[in-house]
N, C-alpha and C positions, 0 to 999 in steps of 0.2 A: 661232347655235349655237356653243357652246363646244367647242374642240378637245379631243379625248380626252386626259386627263392623261398616261397612259402613253406615248402617241405623242409628245407634246410633250417628255417627259423623254428619250425615245430620240433625238429630233432634237438636243436639247441635248447629250447625251452624245457623239453622233457629231461634232458641231461642236467640242466641247471637246477631243476626242482627236486632232484634226487638228493637225499641225505645219505652221507656215508655212515655205515655202521657195520658191525660184525656180528652176524647171527649166531656164530658157533664159538666165539672166544669171549669169555667173560673179562670184564674190566679193560677192554681195549680203549685207547684214547677216544675213539669215536663214540663208543658206548657211554663212556663217562661224560663226554660232551653232551650227548643226548640227554643224560640225567640232568645236567645243569640247564639245558635248554627247556626241559619240561618243568622243572621245579624252581628255577630262578636262583639256585645256589649250587656250588660244586659239591660233588660227592667227596666227603672227607675219608679218612682212613677207616672209620667205622662202617662205611658202606662198601660192601664187597659183592662179588658175583654179579656184577651189573651186566645185564643183557639188554639190548635195545633193538627195536624194529620200527621202521617208519615206512609208511606208504603215503606219499605226498602228491601222487599223480591224480589229476582230475580235480573235481570240485570237492569231493569228500576226502578227508585226511584220516589217517589212523596212526597212532603211536602206541607201542606196547613196551613196557619195561618190566623186568624182574630183577630183584636185588635183595641182598641180605643186609639187615641193619637193626640197630636197637630202636626201641619205641620212641626215643627222643627225636630221631630223624623223622619218623612217621608223623609225630606231633608237629614238627616244623613244616612238613609238606602240607598237612591239613590246614595249618594256619596260613601259609603262603598262598594256597589255592582257594581258601575259604570253603573247604569241603564240609559237608554235613553228614553225620552218622545216619545209617539206614538200618532198621531192624532186620535181623537175619532172616526172618520169614518172608521178607519182601526184597531180598538182596539179589535180584536178577538183573543181568545186564541187558540193555536193549539191543546191543550188537554183540554177537558172539565173537570173542577174541580169536585171533588166528591160533589154532591149537595144534598145528603140525610142527611146532618148534620144540626142540628138546628141553627147553627151559620153561615152557608153558604148555602143560598137558590139559586135557579136558577137565580133570578133577583138581587142578592146581589151586583153584580159588574156593573150593568147597570148604565150608566150616570156618572161613575167615571173616573177620569183621570187615565191613564195607563202609566207605565214605564216598559221597558223590557230589557233583556240582553239575547242574543243567542250566544252560543259557538259552532261554527262549525256544525250547524244544528243538534246537538245532546243533548245539555243541555240548559234549558231555565229557566229564572227567570222572574216573572211578578208581579208587584205591582200595585194595584188599590187603589185610595184614593179620598175621598171627604171631603172638609173642612166644608160642610154643617152639617154633623153629626160626623165628626172626625173619621170615621171608615176606616180601611185599611184591605185589603185582599191580601194575598201573596200566590203565587203558584210557586213552584220550581219542576222541573221534568226533567227526561232524557227520550229519545225515541230511 
């Protein structure tokens, strides 16, 4: 019996829309490629501990990254994405990041500076960073 053509097409689309990444291994080639895809420039040797998560299925997408870097890299990301600083007392995310990842815990972004960009109440980019430990957390999503 031949598989239903529409069903086969849906399976193909779902597989084609998946981005490869490695949730548990820092600095894998796929994670570093995810960094470049998100920010428009490659992660140089100063960017380490790069973790990447992508959910591209359906109409809403979500990308999460965590990485260690000097402030100059954060400044470049802010410039490339045209992010704006947010006062810490209003630094809440509209979408809770996936927090079951070993590299992004519920308190990972607490006390960090936040920069955001919102596009017509539909697409969001958020970047948290602290110079104390050099860790950055990035969340990009559509709603």
